[in-house]
ROTI-529555 format. One line per 4 residues: number of its first residue (from 1); for each residue x, y, z of C-alpha. Coordinates in pm, whole numbers, plus 50000, padded with zeros to 5 digits. Example, Ala and Ser with C-alpha at 12.3 -4.5 7.8 and 13.67 -1.06 7.14 Angstrom:
2
1) 51230:49550:50780  51367:49894:50714
***
This chain:
423
1) 50000:50000:50000  50112:50358:49941  50024:50673:50131  50089:51005:49960
5) 50134:51286:50213  50274:51287:50567  50041:51544:50718  49816:51454:51008
9) 49570:51270:50782  49839:51064:50612  50009:50985:50943  49680:50876:51101
13) 49617:50641:50808  49974:50513:50821  49960:50432:51193  49627:50252:51156
17) 49751:50044:50860  50091:49969:51011  49929:49855:51334  49710:49622:51128
21) 50022:49464:50976  49978:49615:50630  50308:49670:50441  50316:50032:50334
25) 50530:50304:50183  50479:50665:50290  50570:50935:50037  50618:51297:50146
29) 50726:51570:49906  50905:51780:50169  51170:51698:50428  50938:51769:50722
33) 50626:51574:50819  50315:51749:50947  50174:51912:50635  50014:52243:50730
37) 50108:52185:51096  50485:52154:51092  50802:52286:51250  51020:52550:51089
41) 51360:52687:51191  51401:53068:51199  51642:53301:51378  51808:53010:51559
45) 51473:52901:51706  51235:52617:51634  50900:52774:51547  50572:52644:51409
49) 50439:52744:51069  50121:52845:51254  50000:52861:51611  49773:52559:51653
53) 49536:52515:51944  49360:52190:52025  49043:52126:52225  48974:51862:52484
57) 48710:51732:52243  48981:51628:51995  48964:51269:52115  49106:51095:51810
61) 49405:51329:51788  49480:51274:52156  49438:50897:52117  49676:50896:51820
65) 49936:51088:52019  49909:50831:52297  49931:50544:52049  50263:50656:51903
69) 50412:50806:52220  50242:50706:52548  50209:51000:52785  50268:51260:52515
73) 49918:51409:52526  49978:51523:52884  50351:51588:52854  50345:51792:52532
77) 50013:51975:52571  49932:52229:52838  49567:52182:52933  49385:52496:53045
81) 49018:52522:53145  48833:52742:52898  48961:53097:52947  48891:53371:52695
85) 49033:53709:52785  49090:54041:52617  49302:54251:52848  49095:54506:53037
89) 48777:54449:52835  48644:54094:52848  48702:53772:53039  48518:53440:53036
93) 48633:53152:53256  48472:52810:53284  48450:52675:53642  48493:52309:53733
97) 48129:52212:53688  47972:51938:53474  47878:52028:53117  47683:52227:53016
101) 47656:52394:53358  48016:52513:53325  47925:52710:53012  47616:52862:53173
105) 47821:52968:53476  48099:53105:53256  47850:53318:53060  47666:53425:53375
109) 47979:53573:53527  48152:53689:53208  48333:54015:53268  48274:54282:53004
113) 47910:54194:52933  47613:54346:53115  47336:54131:53262  47116:54158:52957
117) 47401:54049:52729  47495:53760:52958  47139:53632:52976  47105:53669:52600
121) 47417:53460:52545  47292:53194:52787  46957:53188:52611  47128:53145:52276
125) 47334:52851:52405  47031:52682:52562  46821:52727:52247  47091:52559:52040
129) 47098:52268:52284  46720:52232:52276  46735:52245:51896  46997:51966:51897
133) 47253:52206:51753  47093:52205:51409  47087:52495:51164  46950:52534:50810
137) 47213:52406:50566  47249:52744:50394  47268:52955:50711  47579:53158:50796
141) 47717:53223:51142  47629:53592:51106  47264:53499:51045  47270:53254:51336
145) 47396:53529:51568  47163:53800:51440  46962:53810:51764  47267:53844:51988
149) 47378:54175:52136  47652:54346:51937  47901:54329:52224  47836:53956:52283
153) 47894:53892:51914  48210:54101:51907  48369:53972:52228  48255:53610:52233
157) 48085:53446:51938  48270:53604:51644  48619:53539:51790  48515:53178:51850
161) 48399:53152:51489  48726:53286:51350  48934:53068:51582  48743:52748:51501
165) 48646:52792:51135  48905:53046:51011  48625:53193:50803  48451:53529:50858
169) 48106:53495:51024  47941:53657:50722  48029:53355:50508  48100:53076:50762
173) 47873:52773:50799  47637:52799:51097  47603:52419:51109  47976:52353:51136
177) 48002:52628:51400  47728:52454:51600  47905:52120:51557  48210:52270:51726
181) 47998:52426:52002  47825:52093:52066  48150:51895:52074  48310:52147:52309
185) 48031:52225:52553  47748:51970:52541  47901:51650:52677  48196:51671:52918
189) 48350:51969:53093  48701:51874:52980  48593:51888:52615  48612:52268:52623
193) 48963:52272:52768  49221:52455:52559  49524:52238:52479  49826:52448:52391
197) 50132:52273:52246  50424:52294:52486  50660:52164:52218  50706:52238:51852
201) 50464:52075:51609  50725:51828:51488  50756:51676:51835  50381:51682:51895
205) 50285:51402:51656  50470:51381:51320  50810:51264:51445  50675:51007:51696
209) 50434:50879:51428  50718:50833:51178  50923:50642:51436  50620:50428:51518
213) 50542:50317:51164  50910:50268:51080  50936:50032:51377  50644:49840:51224
217) 50839:49795:50902  50701:50083:50694  50917:50239:50425  50936:50618:50462
221) 51029:50829:50159  51073:51189:50273  51162:51451:50014  51003:51235:49745
225) 50723:51410:49557  50486:51188:49363  50478:51323:49008  50215:51093:48865
229) 49940:50856:48968  49784:50616:48718  49536:50332:48750  49665:49998:48630
233) 49591:49628:48653  49536:49541:49017  49612:49881:49162  49797:50207:49096
237) 50133:50310:48954  50314:50597:49122  50579:50799:48942  50855:50973:49136
241) 51190:51116:49031  51337:50770:49100  51101:50589:48864  50771:50402:48884
245) 50632:50168:49148  50309:49971:49158  50087:49943:49466  49767:49751:49530
249) 49601:50053:49691  49675:50420:49757  49568:50664:50026  49591:51014:49879
253) 49638:51239:50183  49722:51578:50034  49559:51916:50081  49256:51999:49865
257) 49458:52266:49685  49703:51992:49579  49441:51765:49419  49481:51932:49081
261) 49823:51769:49047  49645:51430:49042  49333:51535:48850  49430:51338:48541
265) 49437:51010:48735  49063:51004:48802  48762:51201:48673  48632:51220:49032
269) 48957:51380:49146  48939:51630:48863  48587:51732:48960  48685:51757:49326
273) 48986:51975:49243  48766:52209:49040  48509:52227:49320  48764:52327:49584
277) 48920:52581:49351  48583:52760:49339  48528:52739:49715  48858:52904:49795
281) 49093:52892:50090  49163:53096:50398  49519:53185:50500  49656:53210:50852
285) 49944:53444:50925  50151:53423:51241  50369:53717:51337  50639:53615:51583
289) 50791:53882:51806  51091:53814:52029  51093:54052:52324  51335:54078:52610
293) 51164:53908:52906  50804:53991:52809  50534:53779:52978  50159:53793:52933
297) 49904:53761:53212  49778:53438:53053  49929:53205:52789  49668:53312:52532
301) 49483:53643:52509  49225:53778:52268  49316:54096:52082  49113:54403:52002
305) 49087:54542:51652  49301:54438:51358  49487:54263:51215  49523:53986:51477
309) 49274:53799:51690  49495:53611:51938  49828:53654:52112  50010:53348:52245
313) 50296:53361:52494  50528:53087:52369  50758:53152:52664  50491:53005:52893
317) 50466:52699:52671  50824:52578:52672  50958:52825:52415  51209:53107:52463
321) 51105:53365:52722  50952:53671:52559  50852:53497:52235  50499:53606:52140
325) 50293:53475:51849  50025:53704:51706  49770:53503:51506  49582:53653:51213
329) 49296:53446:51073  49126:53506:50738  49371:53776:50626  49258:54009:50347
333) 49435:53960:50011  49583:54311:50034  49752:54242:50368  49857:53892:50266
337) 50047:54041:49973  50269:54253:50197  50437:54078:50492  50615:54400:50591
341) 50286:54590:50612  50136:54303:50809  50427:54311:51054  50389:54686:51103
345) 50016:54659:51166  50072:54374:51410  50335:54577:51597  50098:54875:51615
349) 49825:54648:51750  50059:54527:52023  50152:54883:52112  49785:54973:52153
353) 49704:54675:52371  50034:54644:52556  50199:54988:52566  50465:54876:52815
357) 50624:54634:52568  50967:54746:52451  51084:54720:52091  51115:54357:51981
361) 51457:54205:51923  51327:54059:51599  51003:53983:51419  50902:53732:51152
365) 50584:53683:50951  50498:53324:50862  50219:53264:50612  50024:52947:50550
369) 49838:53050:50235  49619:52741:50217  49581:52692:50593  49216:52593:50567
373) 48950:52565:50304  48673:52823:50334  48415:52670:50569  48102:52767:50379
377) 47741:52654:50428  47621:52340:50256  47957:52173:50193  47955:51795:50167
381) 48233:51543:50210  48384:51378:49901  48360:51000:49857  48618:50811:50060
385) 48697:50593:49757  48654:50800:49439  48812:50528:49228  48877:50157:49297
389) 49151:50116:49558  49214:50493:49574  49118:50641:49911  49106:51007:50012
393) 49217:51153:50344  49244:51513:50457  49061:51765:50673  48833:51849:50377
397) 48706:51488:50385  48553:51524:50733  48315:51816:50698  48139:51769:51032
401) 48428:51974:51172  48614:52263:51010  48967:52221:50876  49136:52117:51201
405) 49391:51861:51313  49105:51652:51449  48926:51650:51115  49248:51543:50944
409) 49311:51261:51192  48953:51135:51169  48966:51135:50791  49294:50942:50789
413) 49156:50680:51025  48841:50649:50812  49042:50606:50490  49255:50336:50651
417) 48947:50155:50780  48786:50169:50437  49100:50025:50282  49117:49747:50541
421) 48753:49656:50480  48839:49583:50115  49120:49340:50191
***
C-alpha cells in the first residue's frame, strides 16, 4: 500500500495500517512531516508554521498521540480550562462544573458583558441545545447570531467563529460552527479545555508517528514528491523522480489545493479539484515577536481590533522567554500580499494593547496561504473511495468539523478503515 502525504491525515492512516500489519510506503514531498502543521527553523529558534490550538474534544488526535508516544498528550500539551480574555475588556472563565453547567456559569459571570448580554448569550446557548445544535444548511454564522447583542457577538461568538472555522462569520457555515459548540460544551467539561502545544509541532505528533510506523516495518520516503498517479491492473502506479512503482492501493492524503496535480488520474479527482478551487481557501498568518523578558498575564489572550485575533505567549509553553505569536485568521488579500505591512500593523496592535512592551529584538511573519478551506454553508464530504483502491484523506474529507487537526486525523483513520475493509 502507498500513502501520499505525511500530514496529520496521512500519518493517522499510516499508523492505523501499520498497526494492522499492512506493508506500506509513505511518500512525502518535503523533508518535514506534518503538512500544514509543521516545525520551521528561523532566527536560531524552532517555530511552528502556525499557532495551533487543540480542544479537549479532539479525542482521536489525543488517542493517536498516545498510540505513538504514550504520555505525550499530557507531557506535550498544556491543558487549560476554557479561558477567553481580552486585556481590560472581556474575560470568560469556565469553572469546574459538569457540562453544560460550566458554560452557563461562565456566561453568567463573564466580565465585560452586562446582565442583559449575559442572559442573552445563555439563552442562545440553551436554544441551540434544545434544537439539537441544528441549523438550516444554507445559514451563515452571522445569520445565526443575528439576535445576539453586538458586544456579545464582538467579544465572544465572532472570535470563536474565527478561531474554530478560520472563516469570517458573514460567510462561515452555521452548522459547522454549531458542531464545534456541541462537541466542546454539550458532553463533558474537559471537552472545552484549551490544549496548547508545549513543544514544537514536529515533536507533537509527526516525528513520533514516523518512528512508530518505521518500527512496524514501513518504508518512509521523505523529500520524494509523487509526480504521477495512474490506475493499472490490480492497483495504481506511482511515478517519482526515482522511477515508477506499483501498489495495490493508495491513500491520497494531500491538501485539497494539491488535488489538481492528480486530477488526470481520476475524473472524480478532477471534479473535486475544480470544486475546491471555486470554494477558495483561507490563510493564517503568524507574526512572531521576540521581546526581552516579556510575559503575558495568561498564555493566550484575545486581541482588540486588527489585524490579529489572538496573542500566544510561547515563553509560557516551553519556548524562549519573551517569544509572542500574534495570530491573524482570514487575512485580506491586500495584507497577505505585503508581509512587511502586516508586521507593522501587528506591531501597532501590540503597542495599543500592551503599551509597556519594549521594541522587539526581531520579528518574523509566517504565512500558511492554504491553511484551511473556506468553511462555507452546505459543503459535503467527498467520497472516501473516488476510484477503485484509491482512498482520500484530509481535513476536507471530514466536513462535520472545520479544517482542524482533528478532522484530518479522523479522515485518515476512516480512509485506513475503508481500505482494510476491502482486503
